[in-house]
C-alpha positions in Angstrom: 113.4 6.8 -33.5 114.0 10.0 -34.9 111.0 10.1 -37.2 108.7 9.2 -34.5 110.5 12.0 -32.2 109.4 14.5 -35.2 106.2 13.2 -35.6 105.3 13.2 -32.1 106.6 16.5 -31.4 104.9 18.5 -34.6 101.3 18.2 -33.2 102.7 19.4 -29.8 104.2 22.4 -30.9 101.0 23.1 -32.9 99.2 22.9 -29.6 101.9 25.0 -27.4 101.7 27.8 -30.3 98.1 28.0 -29.8 98.1 28.5 -26.2 98.5 32.2 -26.0 95.8 32.6 -28.1 93.3 30.8 -26.2 94.5 32.2 -22.9 93.5 36.1 -24.3 90.1 34.5 -25.8 89.5 33.0 -22.8 90.0 36.4 -20.5 87.6 38.3 -23.3 85.1 35.5 -22.6 85.7 36.2 -18.7 86.0 39.6 -18.7 82.5 39.8 -20.8 81.4 37.6 -18.3 81.8 40.0 -15.4 80.4 42.8 -17.1 77.2 41.4 -17.3 77.3 39.9 -13.9 78.1 43.4 -12.5 75.3 45.2 -14.6 73.2 42.5 -13.6 74.0 43.2 -9.8 73.4 46.9 -10.3 70.1 46.5 -12.2 68.6 44.5 -9.3 70.3 47.2 -6.6 68.0 49.6 -8.8 65.0 47.4 -8.8 65.3 47.0 -5.0 65.6 50.4 -4.3 62.8 51.6 -6.2 60.7 48.5 -4.6 61.4 49.7 -1.1 61.2 53.8 -1.9 57.9 52.8 -3.6 56.6 50.9 -0.8 57.6 53.7 1.9 54.6 55.7 2.3 52.4 52.4 2.9 54.5 51.3 5.1 54.7 54.2 7.2 50.8 54.6 7.1 50.2 51.3 8.5 52.9 52.3 11.2 55.0 49.6 10.1 58.2 52.3 10.6 61.0 51.1 13.6 59.9 54.3 15.3 60.7 51.9 18.4 63.8 50.0 18.3 63.3 47.5 21.0 59.7 46.5 19.7 60.8 46.5 15.9 60.3 43.1 15.5 57.0 42.8 16.4 55.6 45.7 14.3 56.9 44.2 11.0 54.0 42.8 9.7 54.6 42.9 6.2 57.3 40.6 4.5 59.4 42.1 1.2 57.5 39.3 -0.7 54.4 41.4 -0.3 55.6 44.8 -1.1 55.1 44.0 -5.2 51.5 43.1 -4.3 50.5 46.1 -2.4 48.8 49.0 -4.0 50.1 52.2 -3.1 47.4 55.0 -2.8 
């Protein structure tokens, strides 16, 4: 009985000893994913800002600015999906 207990405890002790190491590695991996996610969000925000800034003069030229707030929904004829396809002058 004592031999059986010893045989079962040996692999268990090995697994318990590995836990702190694996926990540290998992935290590093999670931090790396978070950094990648944060950088991707920053890049997407920059791209969106540049597209809006680049298309703003054309938007104003075509009188799609929000001059009249009460009628803004009816004046917005272009969707953001078309902004990348517009030619700026």
